Each structure stands twice: as C-alpha cells, then as structure tokens.
PDB file of N, CA, C, O and CB in Angstrom:
ATOM      1  N   MET A   1      15.046   6.997   4.314  1.00  0.00           N
ATOM      2  CA  MET A   1      14.150   7.994   4.423  1.00  0.00           C
ATOM      3  C   MET A   1      12.611   7.441   4.332  1.00  0.00           C
ATOM      4  O   MET A   1      12.352   6.526   3.550  1.00  0.00           O
ATOM      5  CB  MET A   1      14.491   9.004   3.351  1.00  0.00           C
ATOM      6  N   THR A   2      11.653   7.995   5.111  1.00  0.00           N
ATOM      7  CA  THR A   2      10.240   7.402   5.403  1.00  0.00           C
ATOM      8  C   THR A   2       9.346   8.262   4.479  1.00  0.00           C
ATOM      9  O   THR A   2       9.898   9.289   4.083  1.00  0.00           O
ATOM     10  CB  THR A   2       9.748   7.513   7.086  1.00  0.00           C
ATOM     11  N   GLY A   3       8.223   8.078   4.103  1.00  0.00           N
ATOM     12  CA  GLY A   3       7.051   8.252   3.205  1.00  0.00           C
ATOM     13  C   GLY A   3       6.842   9.837   3.670  1.00  0.00           C
ATOM     14  O   GLY A   3       6.511  10.744   2.907  1.00  0.00           O
ATOM     15  N   LEU A   4       7.134   9.980   5.233  1.00  0.00           N
ATOM     16  CA  LEU A   4       6.578  10.906   5.857  1.00  0.00           C
ATOM     17  C   LEU A   4       7.987  12.112   5.705  1.00  0.00           C
ATOM     18  O   LEU A   4       7.860  13.330   5.578  1.00  0.00           O
ATOM     19  CB  LEU A   4       6.022  10.318   7.445  1.00  0.00           C
ATOM     20  N   ASP A   5       9.104  11.442   5.756  1.00  0.00           N
ATOM     21  CA  ASP A   5      10.095  12.439   5.519  1.00  0.00           C
ATOM     22  C   ASP A   5      10.224  13.049   3.909  1.00  0.00           C
ATOM     23  O   ASP A   5      10.795  14.119   3.699  1.00  0.00           O
ATOM     24  CB  ASP A   5      11.439  11.763   5.978  1.00  0.00           C
ATOM     25  N   ALA A   6       9.760  12.419   3.063  1.00  0.00           N
ATOM     26  CA  ALA A   6       9.516  12.247   1.867  1.00  0.00           C
ATOM     27  C   ALA A   6       8.586  13.556   1.242  1.00  0.00           C
ATOM     28  O   ALA A   6       8.776  14.275   0.261  1.00  0.00           O
ATOM     29  CB  ALA A   6       8.906  10.884   1.804  1.00  0.00           C
ATOM     30  N   LEU A   7       7.418  13.521   2.344  1.00  0.00           N
ATOM     31  CA  LEU A   7       6.365  14.633   2.319  1.00  0.00           C
ATOM     32  C   LEU A   7       7.193  15.734   2.611  1.00  0.00           C
ATOM     33  O   LEU A   7       7.307  16.581   1.725  1.00  0.00           O
ATOM     34  CB  LEU A   7       5.114  14.503   3.359  1.00  0.00           C
ATOM     35  N   GLN A   8       7.758  15.886   3.609  1.00  0.00           N
ATOM     36  CA  GLN A   8       8.030  16.837   4.463  1.00  0.00           C
ATOM     37  C   GLN A   8       9.585  17.517   3.772  1.00  0.00           C
ATOM     38  O   GLN A   8      10.015  18.531   4.322  1.00  0.00           O
ATOM     39  CB  GLN A   8       8.065  16.126   6.076  1.00  0.00           C
ATOM     40  N   SER A   9      10.182  17.077   2.876  1.00  0.00           N
ATOM     41  CA  SER A   9      11.012  17.310   1.980  1.00  0.00           C
ATOM     42  C   SER A   9      11.083  18.061   0.760  1.00  0.00           C
ATOM     43  O   SER A   9      12.013  18.595   0.156  1.00  0.00           O
ATOM     44  CB  SER A   9      11.220  16.482   1.776  1.00  0.00           C
ATOM     45  N   VAL A  10       9.481  17.929   0.499  1.00  0.00           N
ATOM     46  CA  VAL A  10       9.167  18.876  -0.903  1.00  0.00           C
ATOM     47  C   VAL A  10       9.158  20.075  -0.791  1.00  0.00           C
ATOM     48  O   VAL A  10       8.667  20.865   0.015  1.00  0.00           O
ATOM     49  CB  VAL A  10       7.954  18.738  -1.545  1.00  0.00           C
ATOM     50  N   GLN A  11       9.891  20.165  -1.889  1.00  0.00           N
ATOM     51  CA  GLN A  11      10.116  21.934  -2.019  1.00  0.00           C
ATOM     52  C   GLN A  11       9.069  22.348  -3.567  1.00  0.00           C
ATOM     53  O   GLN A  11       8.874  21.864  -4.682  1.00  0.00           O
ATOM     54  CB  GLN A  11      12.374  22.434  -2.388  1.00  0.00           C
ATOM     55  N   PHE A  12       8.803  23.048  -3.089  1.00  0.00           N
ATOM     56  CA  PHE A  12       7.709  24.089  -4.503  1.00  0.00           C
ATOM     57  C   PHE A  12       8.187  24.919  -4.953  1.00  0.00           C
ATOM     58  O   PHE A  12       8.995  25.521  -4.245  1.00  0.00           O
ATOM     59  CB  PHE A  12       6.418  24.914  -4.244  1.00  0.00           C
ATOM     60  N   VAL A  13       7.968  25.381  -6.296  1.00  0.00           N
ATOM     61  CA  VAL A  13       8.469  26.241  -7.431  1.00  0.00           C
ATOM     62  C   VAL A  13       7.119  26.750  -8.370  1.00  0.00           C
ATOM     63  O   VAL A  13       6.246  25.891  -8.495  1.00  0.00           O
ATOM     64  CB  VAL A  13       9.618  25.287  -8.394  1.00  0.00           C
ATOM     65  N   SER A  14       6.959  27.616  -8.807  1.00  0.00           N
ATOM     66  CA  SER A  14       6.023  28.301  -9.260  1.00  0.00           C
ATOM     67  C   SER A  14       6.604  28.337 -10.635  1.00  0.00           C
ATOM     68  O   SER A  14       7.746  28.766 -10.802  1.00  0.00           O
ATOM     69  CB  SER A  14       5.717  29.575  -8.522  1.00  0.00           C
ATOM     70  N   LYS A  15       5.711  27.811 -11.849  1.00  0.00           N
ATOM     71  CA  LYS A  15       5.933  28.172 -13.279  1.00  0.00           C
ATOM     72  C   LYS A  15       4.464  28.063 -13.907  1.00  0.00           C
ATOM     73  O   LYS A  15       3.627  27.160 -13.915  1.00  0.00           O
ATOM     74  CB  LYS A  15       7.077  27.129 -14.047  1.00  0.00           C
ATOM     75  N   LYS A  16       4.499  29.375 -14.437  1.00  0.00           N
ATOM     76  CA  LYS A  16       3.486  30.046 -15.538  1.00  0.00           C
ATOM     77  C   LYS A  16       2.184  30.016 -14.448  1.00  0.00           C
ATOM     78  O   LYS A  16       1.072  29.564 -14.719  1.00  0.00           O
ATOM     79  CB  LYS A  16       3.206  28.964 -17.280  1.00  0.00           C
ATOM     80  N   GLY A  17       2.552  30.548 -13.281  1.00  0.00           N
ATOM     81  CA  GLY A  17       1.331  30.236 -12.236  1.00  0.00           C
ATOM     82  C   GLY A  17       0.859  29.853 -11.708  1.00  0.00           C
ATOM     83  O   GLY A  17      -0.101  30.233 -11.038  1.00  0.00           O
ATOM     84  N   LYS A  18       1.658  28.365 -11.857  1.00  0.00           N
ATOM     85  CA  LYS A  18       1.247  27.114 -11.121  1.00  0.00           C
ATOM     86  C   LYS A  18       2.172  27.132 -10.333  1.00  0.00           C
ATOM     87  O   LYS A  18       3.272  27.672 -10.443  1.00  0.00           O
ATOM     88  CB  LYS A  18       1.095  25.809 -11.799  1.00  0.00           C
ATOM     89  N   ARG A  19       1.533  26.243  -9.107  1.00  0.00           N
ATOM     90  CA  ARG A  19       2.665  26.167  -8.400  1.00  0.00           C
ATOM     91  C   ARG A  19       2.735  24.661  -8.237  1.00  0.00           C
ATOM     92  O   ARG A  19       1.710  23.994  -8.105  1.00  0.00           O
ATOM     93  CB  ARG A  19       2.656  27.017  -7.097  1.00  0.00           C
ATOM     94  N   LEU A  20       3.906  24.148  -8.246  1.00  0.00           N
ATOM     95  CA  LEU A  20       4.418  22.557  -8.533  1.00  0.00           C
ATOM     96  C   LEU A  20       5.602  22.168  -7.302  1.00  0.00           C
ATOM     97  O   LEU A  20       6.544  22.851  -6.899  1.00  0.00           O
ATOM     98  CB  LEU A  20       5.274  22.428 -10.343  1.00  0.00           C
ATOM     99  N   ALA A  21       5.133  20.750  -6.879  1.00  0.00           N
ATOM    100  CA  ALA A  21       5.836  20.181  -5.995  1.00  0.00           C
ATOM    101  C   ALA A  21       7.033  19.473  -6.664  1.00  0.00           C
ATOM    102  O   ALA A  21       6.933  18.640  -7.564  1.00  0.00           O
ATOM    103  CB  ALA A  21       5.003  19.351  -5.239  1.00  0.00           C
ATOM    104  N   VAL A  22       8.637  20.091  -5.880  1.00  0.00           N
ATOM    105  CA  VAL A  22       9.160  18.661  -6.679  1.00  0.00           C
ATOM    106  C   VAL A  22      10.099  17.924  -5.467  1.00  0.00           C
ATOM    107  O   VAL A  22      10.307  18.334  -4.325  1.00  0.00           O
ATOM    108  CB  VAL A  22      10.302  19.055  -8.346  1.00  0.00           C
ATOM    109  N   LEU A  23      10.501  16.919  -6.006  1.00  0.00           N
ATOM    110  CA  LEU A  23      10.783  15.607  -5.338  1.00  0.00           C
ATOM    111  C   LEU A  23      12.154  15.142  -5.798  1.00  0.00           C
ATOM    112  O   LEU A  23      12.286  15.102  -7.022  1.00  0.00           O
ATOM    113  CB  LEU A  23       9.668  14.504  -5.680  1.00  0.00           C
ATOM    114  N   SER A  24      13.336  14.737  -4.970  1.00  0.00           N
ATOM    115  CA  SER A  24      14.070  14.092  -5.597  1.00  0.00           C
ATOM    116  C   SER A  24      13.559  12.287  -5.755  1.00  0.00           C
ATOM    117  O   SER A  24      12.806  11.703  -4.976  1.00  0.00           O
ATOM    118  CB  SER A  24      15.362  14.448  -4.903  1.00  0.00           C
ATOM    119  N   VAL A  25      14.269  11.658  -7.065  1.00  0.00           N
ATOM    120  CA  VAL A  25      13.973  10.769  -7.283  1.00  0.00           C
ATOM    121  C   VAL A  25      14.102   9.446  -5.432  1.00  0.00           C
ATOM    122  O   VAL A  25      13.284   8.628  -5.013  1.00  0.00           O
ATOM    123  CB  VAL A  25      14.864  10.676  -8.703  1.00  0.00           C
ATOM    124  N   GLU A  26      14.745   9.642  -5.169  1.00  0.00           N
ATOM    125  CA  GLU A  26      14.810   8.835  -3.828  1.00  0.00           C
ATOM    126  C   GLU A  26      13.777   9.046  -3.041  1.00  0.00           C
ATOM    127  O   GLU A  26      13.265   8.126  -2.404  1.00  0.00           O
ATOM    128  CB  GLU A  26      15.941   9.099  -3.014  1.00  0.00           C
ATOM    129  N   GLU A  27      13.304  10.411  -2.985  1.00  0.00           N
ATOM    130  CA  GLU A  27      12.202  10.569  -2.460  1.00  0.00           C
ATOM    131  C   GLU A  27      10.872  10.117  -2.808  1.00  0.00           C
ATOM    132  O   GLU A  27      10.010   9.589  -2.107  1.00  0.00           O
ATOM    133  CB  GLU A  27      12.189  11.534  -2.387  1.00  0.00           C
ATOM    134  N   TRP A  28      10.881  10.437  -4.053  1.00  0.00           N
ATOM    135  CA  TRP A  28       9.313   9.923  -4.804  1.00  0.00           C
ATOM    136  C   TRP A  28       9.198   8.460  -4.678  1.00  0.00           C
ATOM    137  O   TRP A  28       8.096   7.915  -4.726  1.00  0.00           O
ATOM    138  CB  TRP A  28       9.163  10.258  -6.602  1.00  0.00           C
ATOM    139  N   GLU A  29      10.565   7.640  -4.480  1.00  0.00           N
ATOM    140  CA  GLU A  29      10.533   6.146  -4.571  1.00  0.00           C
ATOM    141  C   GLU A  29       9.757   5.843  -3.363  1.00  0.00           C
ATOM    142  O   GLU A  29       8.677   5.257  -3.429  1.00  0.00           O
ATOM    143  CB  GLU A  29      12.002   5.397  -4.605  1.00  0.00           C
ATOM    144  N   ALA A  30      10.529   6.409  -1.757  1.00  0.00           N
ATOM    145  CA  ALA A  30      10.514   6.368  -0.518  1.00  0.00           C
ATOM    146  C   ALA A  30       8.845   6.640  -0.201  1.00  0.00           C
ATOM    147  O   ALA A  30       8.229   6.014   0.662  1.00  0.00           O
ATOM    148  CB  ALA A  30      11.612   7.399   0.057  1.00  0.00           C
ATOM    149  N   LEU A  31       8.389   7.442  -0.862  1.00  0.00           N
ATOM    150  CA  LEU A  31       6.936   8.118  -0.833  1.00  0.00           C
ATOM    151  C   LEU A  31       5.860   6.567  -1.272  1.00  0.00           C
ATOM    152  O   LEU A  31       5.056   6.010  -0.524  1.00  0.00           O
ATOM    153  CB  LEU A  31       6.838   9.730  -2.316  1.00  0.00           C
ATOM    154  N   ILE A  32       6.242   6.167  -2.813  1.00  0.00           N
ATOM    155  CA  ILE A  32       5.621   5.218  -3.185  1.00  0.00           C
ATOM    156  C   ILE A  32       5.616   3.830  -2.317  1.00  0.00           C
ATOM    157  O   ILE A  32       4.643   3.101  -2.127  1.00  0.00           O
ATOM    158  CB  ILE A  32       6.052   5.115  -4.365  1.00  0.00           C
ATOM    159  N   GLU A  33       7.092   3.634  -1.789  1.00  0.00           N
ATOM    160  CA  GLU A  33       7.072   2.149  -1.033  1.00  0.00           C
ATOM    161  C   GLU A  33       6.099   2.573   0.428  1.00  0.00           C
ATOM    162  O   GLU A  33       5.284   1.864   1.019  1.00  0.00           O
ATOM    163  CB  GLU A  33       9.038   1.488  -0.548  1.00  0.00           C
ATOM    164  N   TRP A  34       6.500   3.872   0.705  1.00  0.00           N
ATOM    165  CA  TRP A  34       5.376   3.917   2.512  1.00  0.00           C
ATOM    166  C   TRP A  34       3.834   3.768   1.941  1.00  0.00           C
ATOM    167  O   TRP A  34       3.026   3.196   2.672  1.00  0.00           O
ATOM    168  CB  TRP A  34       5.429   6.021   3.709  1.00  0.00           C
ATOM    169  N   LEU A  35       3.386   4.283   0.609  1.00  0.00           N
ATOM    170  CA  LEU A  35       2.037   4.164   0.482  1.00  0.00           C
ATOM    171  C   LEU A  35       1.754   2.815  -0.100  1.00  0.00           C
ATOM    172  O   LEU A  35       0.630   2.341   0.069  1.00  0.00           O
ATOM    173  CB  LEU A  35       1.484   5.261  -0.316  1.00  0.00           C
ATOM    174  N   GLU A  36       2.595   2.196  -0.722  1.00  0.00           N
ATOM    175  CA  GLU A  36       2.411   0.214  -1.015  1.00  0.00           C
ATOM    176  C   GLU A  36       2.026  -0.051   0.534  1.00  0.00           C
ATOM    177  O   GLU A  36       0.888  -0.218   0.971  1.00  0.00           O
ATOM    178  CB  GLU A  36       4.348  -1.001  -1.602  1.00  0.00           C
ATOM    179  N   SER A  37       3.384  -0.049   1.348  1.00  0.00           N
ATOM    180  CA  SER A  37       2.958  -0.712   2.488  1.00  0.00           C
ATOM    181  C   SER A  37       2.054  -0.282   3.825  1.00  0.00           C
ATOM    182  O   SER A  37       1.881  -0.847   4.905  1.00  0.00           O
ATOM    183  CB  SER A  37       4.008  -1.052   2.868  1.00  0.00           C
ATOM    184  N   LEU A  38       1.444   1.253   3.145  1.00  0.00           N
ATOM    185  CA  LEU A  38       0.134   1.330   3.942  1.00  0.00           C
ATOM    186  C   LEU A  38      -1.217   0.709   3.130  1.00  0.00           C
ATOM    187  O   LEU A  38      -2.246   0.454   3.756  1.00  0.00           O
ATOM    188  CB  LEU A  38      -0.131   2.958   4.300  1.00  0.00           C
ATOM    189  N   GLU A  39      -1.114   0.504   1.746  1.00  0.00           N
ATOM    190  CA  GLU A  39      -1.833  -0.300   1.339  1.00  0.00           C
ATOM    191  C   GLU A  39      -1.556  -1.843   1.966  1.00  0.00           C
ATOM    192  O   GLU A  39      -2.441  -2.174   2.756  1.00  0.00           O
ATOM    193  CB  GLU A  39      -1.732  -0.119  -0.006  1.00  0.00           C
ATOM    194  N   ASP A  40      -0.772  -2.588   1.816  1.00  0.00           N
ATOM    195  CA  ASP A  40      -0.549  -3.747   2.238  1.00  0.00           C
ATOM    196  C   ASP A  40      -0.883  -4.259   3.551  1.00  0.00           C
ATOM    197  O   ASP A  40      -1.025  -5.432   3.897  1.00  0.00           O
ATOM    198  CB  ASP A  40       0.520  -3.876   2.060  1.00  0.00           C
ATOM    199  N   ALA A  41      -1.005  -2.991   4.357  1.00  0.00           N
ATOM    200  CA  ALA A  41      -1.502  -3.350   5.813  1.00  0.00           C
ATOM    201  C   ALA A  41      -2.998  -3.029   5.732  1.00  0.00           C
ATOM    202  O   ALA A  41      -3.665  -3.805   6.416  1.00  0.00           O
ATOM    203  CB  ALA A  41      -0.719  -2.435   7.090  1.00  0.00           C
ATOM    204  N   GLN A  42      -3.713  -2.087   5.074  1.00  0.00           N
ATOM    205  CA  GLN A  42      -5.059  -2.697   4.885  1.00  0.00           C
ATOM    206  C   GLN A  42      -5.674  -3.168   4.340  1.00  0.00           C
ATOM    207  O   GLN A  42      -6.897  -3.140   4.479  1.00  0.00           O
ATOM    208  CB  GLN A  42      -5.633  -2.430   4.922  1.00  0.00           C
ATOM    209  N   ILE A  43      -5.017  -3.826   3.452  1.00  0.00           N
ATOM    210  CA  ILE A  43      -5.406  -5.683   2.540  1.00  0.00           C
ATOM    211  C   ILE A  43      -5.414  -6.317   4.286  1.00  0.00           C
ATOM    212  O   ILE A  43      -6.383  -6.639   4.973  1.00  0.00           O
ATOM    213  CB  ILE A  43      -3.397  -6.795   0.942  1.00  0.00           C
ATOM    214  N   ALA A  44      -4.139  -6.328   4.577  1.00  0.00           N
ATOM    215  CA  ALA A  44      -4.412  -7.326   6.001  1.00  0.00           C
ATOM    216  C   ALA A  44      -5.175  -7.214   6.994  1.00  0.00           C
ATOM    217  O   ALA A  44      -5.700  -8.191   7.527  1.00  0.00           O
ATOM    218  CB  ALA A  44      -3.485  -7.479   6.736  1.00  0.00           C
ATOM    219  N   ARG A  45      -5.360  -5.884   7.420  1.00  0.00           N
ATOM    220  CA  ARG A  45      -6.359  -5.931   8.417  1.00  0.00           C
ATOM    221  C   ARG A  45      -7.775  -6.072   8.126  1.00  0.00           C
ATOM    222  O   ARG A  45      -8.527  -6.396   9.045  1.00  0.00           O
ATOM    223  CB  ARG A  45      -6.251  -4.889   9.096  1.00  0.00           C
ATOM    224  N   SER A  46      -8.240  -5.864   6.929  1.00  0.00           N
ATOM    225  CA  SER A  46      -9.603  -6.295   6.105  1.00  0.00           C
ATOM    226  C   SER A  46      -9.420  -8.023   6.069  1.00  0.00           C
ATOM    227  O   SER A  46     -10.336  -8.742   6.468  1.00  0.00           O
ATOM    228  CB  SER A  46      -9.656  -5.489   4.239  1.00  0.00           C
ATOM    229  N   ALA A  47      -8.496  -8.428   5.692  1.00  0.00           N
ATOM    230  CA  ALA A  47      -8.611 -10.052   5.924  1.00  0.00           C
ATOM    231  C   ALA A  47      -8.379 -10.477   7.005  1.00  0.00           C
ATOM    232  O   ALA A  47      -8.489 -11.703   6.988  1.00  0.00           O
ATOM    233  CB  ALA A  47      -7.835 -10.848   5.223  1.00  0.00           C
ATOM    234  N   VAL A  48      -8.087 -10.070   8.040  1.00  0.00           N
ATOM    235  CA  VAL A  48      -8.176 -10.500   9.489  1.00  0.00           C
ATOM    236  C   VAL A  48      -9.568 -10.533   9.630  1.00  0.00           C
ATOM    237  O   VAL A  48     -10.241 -11.554   9.777  1.00  0.00           O
ATOM    238  CB  VAL A  48      -7.466  -9.558  10.582  1.00  0.00           C
ATOM    239  N   ALA A  49     -10.045  -9.189   9.572  1.00  0.00           N
ATOM    240  CA  ALA A  49     -11.412  -8.724  10.027  1.00  0.00           C
ATOM    241  C   ALA A  49     -12.389  -9.808   9.302  1.00  0.00           C
ATOM    242  O   ALA A  49     -12.766 -10.498  10.248  1.00  0.00           O
ATOM    243  CB  ALA A  49     -11.752  -7.036   9.550  1.00  0.00           C
ATOM    244  N   LYS A  50     -12.963 -10.292   8.186  1.00  0.00           N
ATOM    245  CA  LYS A  50     -13.143 -11.605   7.650  1.00  0.00           C
ATOM    246  C   LYS A  50     -12.960 -12.810   8.247  1.00  0.00           C
ATOM    247  O   LYS A  50     -13.772 -13.679   8.562  1.00  0.00           O
ATOM    248  CB  LYS A  50     -12.511 -11.706   6.754  1.00  0.00           C
ATOM    249  N   LEU A  51     -11.404 -12.720   8.397  1.00  0.00           N
ATOM    250  CA  LEU A  51     -11.507 -14.147   9.325  1.00  0.00           C
ATOM    251  C   LEU A  51     -12.193 -13.934  10.417  1.00  0.00           C
ATOM    252  O   LEU A  51     -13.113 -14.739  10.561  1.00  0.00           O
ATOM    253  CB  LEU A  51     -10.172 -14.767   9.846  1.00  0.00           C
ATOM    254  N   LYS A  52     -12.086 -13.128  11.260  1.00  0.00           N
ATOM    255  CA  LYS A  52     -12.425 -13.202  12.572  1.00  0.00           C
ATOM    256  C   LYS A  52     -14.145 -13.211  12.390  1.00  0.00           C
ATOM    257  O   LYS A  52     -14.815 -13.974  13.086  1.00  0.00           O
ATOM    258  CB  LYS A  52     -11.701 -11.890  13.488  1.00  0.00           C
ATOM    259  N   SER A  53     -14.723 -12.380  11.489  1.00  0.00           N
ATOM    260  CA  SER A  53     -16.254 -12.760  11.235  1.00  0.00           C
ATOM    261  C   SER A  53     -16.892 -14.242  11.111  1.00  0.00           C
ATOM    262  O   SER A  53     -17.939 -14.817  11.410  1.00  0.00           O
ATOM    263  CB  SER A  53     -16.586 -12.159   9.977  1.00  0.00           C
ATOM    264  N   ALA A  54     -15.670 -14.521  10.503  1.00  0.00           N
ATOM    265  CA  ALA A  54     -16.262 -15.833  10.049  1.00  0.00           C
ATOM    266  C   ALA A  54     -15.374 -17.051  11.186  1.00  0.00           C
ATOM    267  O   ALA A  54     -14.737 -18.049  10.850  1.00  0.00           O
ATOM    268  CB  ALA A  54     -15.886 -16.076   8.076  1.00  0.00           C
ATOM    269  N   ASN A  55     -15.631 -16.517  12.567  1.00  0.00           N
ATOM    270  CA  ASN A  55     -15.378 -17.512  13.575  1.00  0.00           C
ATOM    271  C   ASN A  55     -13.903 -18.107  13.384  1.00  0.00           C
ATOM    272  O   ASN A  55     -13.706 -19.092  14.096  1.00  0.00           O
ATOM    273  CB  ASN A  55     -16.492 -18.650  13.484  1.00  0.00           C
ATOM    274  N   GLY A  56     -12.841 -17.731  12.591  1.00  0.00           N
ATOM    275  CA  GLY A  56     -11.650 -18.151  12.313  1.00  0.00           C
ATOM    276  C   GLY A  56     -11.841 -19.228  11.100  1.00  0.00           C
ATOM    277  O   GLY A  56     -10.826 -19.891  10.886  1.00  0.00           O
ATOM    278  N   SER A  57     -13.121 -19.559  10.154  1.00  0.00           N
ATOM    279  CA  SER A  57     -13.009 -20.657   9.485  1.00  0.00           C
ATOM    280  C   SER A  57     -12.508 -19.745   7.986  1.00  0.00           C
ATOM    281  O   SER A  57     -13.168 -18.759   7.656  1.00  0.00           O
ATOM    282  CB  SER A  57     -14.530 -21.676   9.537  1.00  0.00           C
ATOM    283  N   ARG A  58     -11.256 -20.209   7.129  1.00  0.00           N
ATOM    284  CA  ARG A  58     -10.732 -19.596   6.165  1.00  0.00           C
ATOM    285  C   ARG A  58     -11.676 -19.383   5.042  1.00  0.00           C
ATOM    286  O   ARG A  58     -11.835 -18.392   4.330  1.00  0.00           O
ATOM    287  CB  ARG A  58      -9.644 -20.236   5.823  1.00  0.00           C
ATOM    288  N   LYS A  59     -12.450 -20.901   5.045  1.00  0.00           N
ATOM    289  CA  LYS A  59     -13.451 -21.464   4.152  1.00  0.00           C
ATOM    290  C   LYS A  59     -14.254 -20.308   3.821  1.00  0.00           C
ATOM    291  O   LYS A  59     -14.259 -19.584   2.825  1.00  0.00           O
ATOM    292  CB  LYS A  59     -14.295 -22.634   4.760  1.00  0.00           C
ATOM    293  N   ARG A  60     -15.089 -20.303   5.136  1.00  0.00           N
ATOM    294  CA  ARG A  60     -16.248 -19.161   5.358  1.00  0.00           C
ATOM    295  C   ARG A  60     -15.869 -17.312   4.841  1.00  0.00           C
ATOM    296  O   ARG A  60     -16.397 -16.576   4.007  1.00  0.00           O
ATOM    297  CB  ARG A  60     -16.526 -19.211   7.265  1.00  0.00           C
ATOM    298  N   ALA A  61     -14.799 -17.133   5.746  1.00  0.00           N
ATOM    299  CA  ALA A  61     -14.180 -15.754   4.972  1.00  0.00           C
ATOM    300  C   ALA A  61     -13.796 -15.575   3.708  1.00  0.00           C
ATOM    301  O   ALA A  61     -13.377 -14.516   3.241  1.00  0.00           O
ATOM    302  CB  ALA A  61     -13.101 -15.351   5.460  1.00  0.00           C
ATOM    303  N   GLY A  62     -14.012 -17.209   2.796  1.00  0.00           N
ATOM    304  CA  GLY A  62     -13.780 -16.949   1.395  1.00  0.00           C
ATOM    305  C   GLY A  62     -12.215 -17.148   0.772  1.00  0.00           C
ATOM    306  O   GLY A  62     -11.929 -17.134  -0.425  1.00  0.00           O
ATOM    307  N   TRP A  63     -11.499 -17.292   1.638  1.00  0.00           N
ATOM    308  CA  TRP A  63     -10.259 -17.465   1.620  1.00  0.00           C
ATOM    309  C   TRP A  63     -10.259 -19.160   0.806  1.00  0.00           C
ATOM    310  O   TRP A  63     -10.908 -20.160   1.113  1.00  0.00           O
ATOM    311  CB  TRP A  63      -9.619 -17.233   3.274  1.00  0.00           C
ATOM    312  N   ARG A  64      -9.188 -18.931  -0.381  1.00  0.00           N
ATOM    313  CA  ARG A  64      -9.653 -20.268  -1.471  1.00  0.00           C
ATOM    314  C   ARG A  64      -8.015 -21.423  -0.959  1.00  0.00           C
ATOM    315  O   ARG A  64      -7.017 -20.794  -0.606  1.00  0.00           O
ATOM    316  CB  ARG A  64      -9.671 -19.500  -3.955  1.00  0.00           C
ATOM    317  N   GLU A  65      -7.963 -22.412  -0.974  1.00  0.00           N
ATOM    318  CA  GLU A  65      -7.373 -23.337  -0.540  1.00  0.00           C
ATOM    319  C   GLU A  65      -5.759 -22.855  -1.515  1.00  0.00           C
ATOM    320  O   GLU A  65      -5.873 -22.201  -2.552  1.00  0.00           O
ATOM    321  CB  GLU A  65      -8.315 -24.865  -0.803  1.00  0.00           C
ATOM    322  N   TRP A  66      -4.604 -23.213  -1.081  1.00  0.00           N
ATOM    323  CA  TRP A  66      -3.622 -23.069  -1.650  1.00  0.00           C
ATOM    324  C   TRP A  66      -3.223 -23.504  -2.947  1.00  0.00           C
ATOM    325  O   TRP A  66      -2.728 -22.879  -3.885  1.00  0.00           O
ATOM    326  CB  TRP A  66      -3.027 -23.361  -0.988  1.00  0.00           C
ATOM    327  N   SER A  67      -3.628 -25.052  -2.771  1.00  0.00           N
ATOM    328  CA  SER A  67      -3.820 -26.207  -4.230  1.00  0.00           C
ATOM    329  C   SER A  67      -4.185 -25.428  -5.043  1.00  0.00           C
ATOM    330  O   SER A  67      -3.661 -25.366  -6.155  1.00  0.00           O
ATOM    331  CB  SER A  67      -4.941 -27.505  -4.287  1.00  0.00           C
ATOM    332  N   SER A  68      -5.318 -24.542  -4.603  1.00  0.00           N
ATOM    333  CA  SER A  68      -6.764 -24.018  -6.001  1.00  0.00           C
ATOM    334  C   SER A  68      -6.067 -22.692  -6.677  1.00  0.00           C
ATOM    335  O   SER A  68      -6.584 -22.184  -7.672  1.00  0.00           O
ATOM    336  CB  SER A  68      -8.837 -23.300  -5.097  1.00  0.00           C
ATOM    337  N   VAL A  69      -4.892 -22.165  -6.104  1.00  0.00           N
ATOM    338  CA  VAL A  69      -4.601 -21.176  -6.763  1.00  0.00           C
ATOM    339  C   VAL A  69      -2.739 -20.817  -7.201  1.00  0.00           C
ATOM    340  O   VAL A  69      -2.255 -19.901  -7.866  1.00  0.00           O
ATOM    341  CB  VAL A  69      -5.327 -20.167  -5.888  1.00  0.00           C
ATOM    342  N   GLU A  70      -2.135 -21.899  -6.543  1.00  0.00           N
ATOM    343  CA  GLU A  70      -0.538 -21.725  -6.944  1.00  0.00           C
ATOM    344  C   GLU A  70      -0.330 -22.166  -8.252  1.00  0.00           C
ATOM    345  O   GLU A  70       0.806 -21.864  -8.620  1.00  0.00           O
ATOM    346  CB  GLU A  70       0.493 -22.556  -6.033  1.00  0.00           C
ATOM    347  N   ASP A  71      -1.008 -22.793  -9.145  1.00  0.00           N
ATOM    348  CA  ASP A  71      -0.927 -22.621 -11.011  1.00  0.00           C
ATOM    349  C   ASP A  71      -1.145 -21.120 -11.310  1.00  0.00           C
ATOM    350  O   ASP A  71      -0.679 -20.573 -12.310  1.00  0.00           O
ATOM    351  CB  ASP A  71      -2.365 -23.585 -12.001  1.00  0.00           C
ATOM    352  N   GLU A  72      -1.887 -20.495 -10.372  1.00  0.00           N
ATOM    353  CA  GLU A  72      -2.588 -19.390 -11.415  1.00  0.00           C
ATOM    354  C   GLU A  72      -1.465 -17.829 -11.292  1.00  0.00           C
ATOM    355  O   GLU A  72      -1.514 -16.759 -11.899  1.00  0.00           O
ATOM    356  CB  GLU A  72      -4.621 -18.975 -10.713  1.00  0.00           C
ATOM    357  N   LEU A  73      -0.485 -18.371 -10.176  1.00  0.00           N
ATOM    358  CA  LEU A  73       0.598 -17.498  -9.537  1.00  0.00           C
ATOM    359  C   LEU A  73       1.801 -17.864 -10.059  1.00  0.00           C
ATOM    360  O   LEU A  73       2.671 -17.014  -9.868  1.00  0.00           O
ATOM    361  CB  LEU A  73       0.694 -17.581  -8.047  1.00  0.00           C
ATOM    362  N   ALA A  74       2.134 -18.783 -10.623  1.00  0.00           N
ATOM    363  CA  ALA A  74       3.145 -19.135 -11.180  1.00  0.00           C
ATOM    364  C   ALA A  74       3.485 -18.954 -12.682  1.00  0.00           C
ATOM    365  O   ALA A  74       4.558 -19.362 -13.125  1.00  0.00           O
ATOM    366  CB  ALA A  74       3.169 -20.208 -10.861  1.00  0.00           C
TER     367      ALA A  74
END
C-alpha cells in the first residue's frame, strides 16, 4: 500500500462534536513510510543541488570525508 492509498482509505467519525480520521495500523505505517521517503528524496535533491553549485567539488559543497565521520556513526 502506498501513502496515497493510505490517505484515500481514511474513514471519518464524529465524537463529541469533533471529526476524527481513522486509519488501520497498516495504513498508518504506509503513510509514515511514504512521508519518510519524500523527506529522503528532498534531502538527496538538496545535496545534489549543493554539489552542482560547487561544480562537483564535494569539499566546497560541505561534504565531509568518510574517514572523519565513520566513528561518529558506529
């Protein structure tokens, strides 16, 4: 199921004058995964744009050498 499918499957209920959206757990998880994918794509687009504006120089784009960050990620 895609995030769009999850959004289209929302059911609405009213309780105490409030309108609430109801999703199954599977639909909720699909929606979260879809949003995370959109966020990842935006990060990648931004990184590519910075690299292009730095004429392909990773250093000028602000990218760090792997050896300087790998211990931080362990």
